[in-house]
N, C-alpha and C positions, 0 to 999 in steps of 0.2 A: 265498172270497171276498177279489178282492183292490182297492184303493181310485188315486184317481191315483198315477202314479209323484211320486217325491218326491226329497228329493236325503238327508234323514233315513235309516239303514238300517232295515230289515224286520225284525223280533223271529223273526219263522220263517223268512226268508233266511237268515239269518246261523245261526241252529241247522241249520238244516239244510247249508250249505258243511261250519261245523266238524265236525257227525257224522258226513259224506261221509268229512269227516277220518281220521273211527279206523274206520272199517269198512275204510281199507287193510289196519291188524291193523301186527302190531310185528313181524314179521321184513321185510316191505317199507318199514317206517322207516328212513331212512340217518341215522346220528348218526356224529356227528365226535370216539370216543372216544380220550383220550389215552393213552399206557401210563404205568402208573402202575410208578415206579424200587420197582427190587427191596430190600425191605428186609430189614436183619441179621438172621437167625435169630440169636433169644437163650433161654436156655435157661427163662426166664420164658413167651415165648412158647408153647415146646412143653408146657409143663406146664400143666392144667385150672386157671382159676381157680375158687375158693373163697372165696366170698361167706358175711358175717356168722358170720363163725365167730371163736373166744376166742383170742387170741394172749396168752402165758404168754412175755415177755420177761424174761431173768435178766442180770442186771449181772453181769460175769465182771472189772472191771477192779480193780487194784487198788491205782490211783492217779490222779490226773490232773490237769490245770495250769487256772489260772485265772491270767487278766492281772490286773494292779493296775491297778484305777481310778486313773481320770486327777483329779490331786487342781488345787485350784482354787487360784490365788493365796490367801495369807495376808494375811487385811489387819487388822492389827494394831491398828490407828490408829483404823478404824470400825468399832466394836462398836456393838451396841444402846444398850449402857447409855450412850456419850460423844454420841450424839444430843438434837442439842435439843426439848427441847417443843416444838413447834407454839404459836404463837400464838391466842387467841380473840377474835375482836373481839367489844362490845358488841352491837354492831347490824349488818346485814349492809350491805355493801358498795355493793349496788344499793337501789334504792327504788320501787316502782310507779312508772310516768311517765316511768321514764328512761330517756333517749335511748339507742342503745345500735348501736356499726355492727356489720353481717352482711356479712361477701361471701359473694358468692356462686358 
């Protein structure tokens, strides 16, 4: 039983329309397919892939080169022992109730 006509879609009508499109079949559906560019064939693609296998790596190099580390400029005048000790105040510089300026 159908109700009075309205602007809102009816679920039964929408499902009937969409399932009718499915009954057409995949062979009759026209889709725009773009041809894929040919991939270069490599030896890796021809060999079957084997997963979860143990790999034993053997190092056969006799020597290797390492770049020298970048050194920071030497500051012989500014050593930690030559710094002045911080000044310790006897009381805090701000007291409860002091007004202070805050920039928003």
